[in-house]
C-alpha positions as CSV (number, residue, x, y, z in Angstrom):
1,M,0.0,-0.1,0.1
2,F,1.3,3.3,-1.1
3,R,1.1,6.0,1.8
4,I,1.0,10.1,1.0
5,F,1.7,11.0,4.4
6,S,3.7,9.5,7.2
7,R,2.1,9.0,10.4
8,R,4.7,11.7,11.7
9,A,3.7,14.1,9.2
10,I,-0.2,13.8,10.1
11,A,1.0,13.9,14.2
12,A,2.7,17.3,13.5
13,V,0.0,18.7,11.4
14,A,-2.5,18.0,14.5
15,A,-0.5,19.4,17.0
16,L,0.2,22.3,14.9
17,S,-3.8,22.7,14.5
18,A,-4.5,22.4,18.5
19,A,-1.7,24.9,19.0
20,L,-3.4,27.3,16.8
21,V,-6.8,26.7,18.0
22,V,-5.8,27.1,21.6
23,A,-4.1,30.4,20.3
24,A,-7.1,31.7,19.2
25,C,-9.3,31.0,21.8
26,G,-7.1,33.6,23.9
27,Q,-7.9,36.2,21.5
28,S,-11.1,38.4,21.1
29,V,-12.7,39.3,17.8
30,D,-12.9,42.9,17.3
31,D,-16.0,44.7,16.7
32,P,-15.7,46.7,13.4
33,M,-18.3,49.3,14.8
34,R,-16.2,49.8,17.7
35,D,-13.5,51.5,15.4
36,A,-15.9,53.4,13.6
37,D,-16.7,57.1,14.3
38,H,-19.6,57.4,16.5
39,V,-21.9,60.8,16.0
40,V,-23.9,62.9,18.4
41,R,-26.1,65.3,16.3
42,G,-28.2,68.0,18.0
43,M,-30.1,71.4,17.8
44,A,-29.2,74.3,20.1
45,R,-32.5,76.5,21.0
46,F,-33.4,79.1,23.1
47,D,-36.7,80.2,24.6
48,V,-37.1,83.6,22.6
49,P,-36.7,84.4,19.3
50,L,-32.9,85.6,19.1
51,Q,-30.7,87.4,16.2
52,L,-27.5,86.2,16.7
53,R,-24.5,88.2,15.4
54,T,-21.0,87.7,13.9
55,N,-19.3,88.2,17.0
56,H,-21.3,85.2,18.4
57,R,-19.5,81.8,19.2
58,M,-21.1,78.5,20.1
59,V,-18.7,75.5,21.7
60,S,-20.6,72.2,21.8
61,E,-19.1,69.6,24.0
62,L,-19.5,65.7,24.4
63,V,-18.4,65.3,28.3
64,D,-17.8,62.2,30.5
65,I,-20.0,63.2,33.4
66,S,-18.8,60.7,35.5
67,R,-15.3,61.7,35.0
68,D,-15.6,65.3,36.4
69,E,-17.2,66.5,32.7
70,T,-14.3,65.2,30.8
71,V,-14.3,66.6,27.3
72,L,-14.4,63.9,24.7
73,A,-15.2,65.8,21.6
74,E,-16.0,69.6,20.8
75,Q,-17.1,71.6,18.2
76,E,-17.1,75.3,17.8
77,L,-19.1,77.3,15.4
78,A,-18.3,81.1,15.1
79,P,-20.5,82.7,13.7
80,P,-22.9,79.7,14.6
81,G,-26.0,81.3,12.9
82,N,-29.5,81.6,13.9
83,A,-31.5,79.3,16.0
84,P,-32.3,76.3,16.1
85,I,-28.3,75.9,15.7
86,P,-27.3,72.3,14.4
87,F,-24.2,70.9,15.8
88,E,-22.2,67.5,15.5
89,L,-19.9,65.9,17.6
90,R,-17.8,62.9,16.5
91,Y,-15.8,60.4,18.7
92,G,-14.1,57.3,18.6
93,P,-15.6,54.8,20.7
94,R,-12.0,53.4,21.7
95,D,-11.6,56.5,23.0
96,V,-14.2,56.6,25.5
97,P,-14.2,54.2,28.8
98,D,-17.0,51.5,28.4
99,D,-18.4,52.9,31.9
100,A,-18.3,56.5,30.9
101,E,-21.7,58.6,31.3
102,L,-22.2,60.7,28.4
103,G,-23.5,64.2,28.1
104,V,-23.8,67.2,25.9
105,R,-22.8,70.6,27.0
106,V,-23.4,73.8,24.9
107,R,-22.3,77.4,25.5
108,L,-22.8,80.5,23.5
109,Y,-20.5,83.5,23.9
110,Q,-20.7,86.9,22.3
111,D,-17.1,88.7,22.4
112,G,-15.8,86.1,24.9
113,E,-18.7,86.5,27.5
114,L,-20.9,83.5,28.1
115,Q,-24.4,84.5,27.3
116,F,-26.2,81.3,27.2
117,A,-25.7,77.7,28.3
118,T,-26.9,74.4,29.2
119,A,-27.5,74.4,33.4
120,E,-26.0,71.0,33.3
121,P,-24.7,68.4,30.6
122,V,-27.9,66.7,28.9
123,R,-27.6,63.2,29.1
124,I,-27.2,61.1,26.0
125,A,-27.8,57.1,25.5
126,R,-24.6,55.5,24.1
127,E,-26.4,54.3,20.8
128,R,-24.2,52.7,18.0
129,G,-23.8,55.1,15.3
130,V,-25.9,58.3,15.9
131,D,-27.2,59.9,18.8
132,I,-29.7,62.5,18.3
133,V,-30.5,65.3,21.2
134,E,-31.9,68.7,21.3
135,I,-30.2,71.3,23.7
136,M,-32.1,74.3,25.3
137,L,-30.1,76.8,26.2
138,E,-30.4,79.2,29.3
139,P,-29.6,82.8,29.4
140,T,-27.0,84.1,32.0
141,D,-27.0,87.5,33.1
142,A,-25.2,88.8,30.2
143,G,-27.4,86.7,27.9
144,E,-30.4,88.5,29.8
145,A,-29.1,92.0,29.1
146,Y,-28.5,91.0,25.7
147,M,-32.2,89.7,25.3
148,E,-33.5,93.0,27.0
149,A,-31.7,95.3,24.4
150,Q,-33.3,93.4,21.5
151,P,-36.3,94.7,19.7
152,S,-39.4,92.7,20.5
153,P,-41.1,90.6,17.9
154,E,-44.1,93.3,17.7
155,E,-41.3,96.0,17.1
156,L,-39.5,94.4,14.6
157,R,-42.8,93.6,12.9
158,E,-43.9,97.3,13.1
159,E,-40.6,98.6,11.6
160,R,-41.2,95.9,8.6
161,D,-44.6,96.6,8.0
162,L,-44.2,100.7,8.1
163,D,-45.4,101.9,4.7
164,P,-44.0,105.3,4.2
165,E,-45.9,107.7,2.2
166,P,-45.0,107.8,-1.7
167,Y,-42.7,110.3,-2.5
168,E,-41.7,112.0,-5.7
169,V,-37.9,112.5,-7.1
170,D,-37.5,115.4,-9.0
171,L,-34.8,114.0,-11.8
172,P,-32.9,116.1,-14.2
173,P,-34.7,117.0,-17.5
174,E,-32.2,114.8,-19.5
175,V,-32.5,111.7,-17.1
176,E,-36.6,112.3,-17.0
177,E,-36.2,112.6,-21.2
178,G,-34.1,109.6,-21.3
179,L,-36.7,107.3,-19.1
180,M,-39.5,108.8,-21.6
181,D,-37.8,107.5,-24.5
182,S,-36.4,104.2,-23.5
183,P,-38.1,101.1,-25.1
184,G,-40.9,99.3,-23.1
185,P,-41.5,95.6,-23.3
186,E,-43.2,95.7,-26.8
187,G,-40.1,97.7,-28.2
188,P,-39.5,101.3,-29.3
189,G,-42.6,103.3,-30.6
190,D,-44.9,100.2,-29.8
191,A,-47.5,101.7,-27.6
192,G,-50.0,99.3,-27.7
């Protein structure tokens, strides 16, 4: 009878296979989602209509509430635009301890002075992929003063709705003649 493999070769392959299986048992399989960025998306809102200016700056932070609000991710928008203001915080799950309690903190500054902020970080669930959160900003003392200096919605409406009396402009004769001679939509000389 003809042998392809010797007993010794088969035993060596079996021992090597067993060693590989034992070595693999000590290895954990990495979760591919563990490496992907997680995203917290949200909207910052105010209780009142507010016109923000170009000297405003909004800072959104993802913090670990269980660790003295350690900042894990941050986004700064300058100028932030008008409310509601969208924000997005990206973080790598490997950079966040498994037992971390996550929250979002948002602050709005004007010329470096804090005007609006979250009273405390808003807790978020640790979902895979994307978390959605809505943040209501509360005024600081400086924010209260800023709001008081703003025209009320009624005042803005009145300004917009003012219909000034029609007025006539005295044009020089050559300009007035040029306007009368200019062709209309039908063309020169077509009056109907």
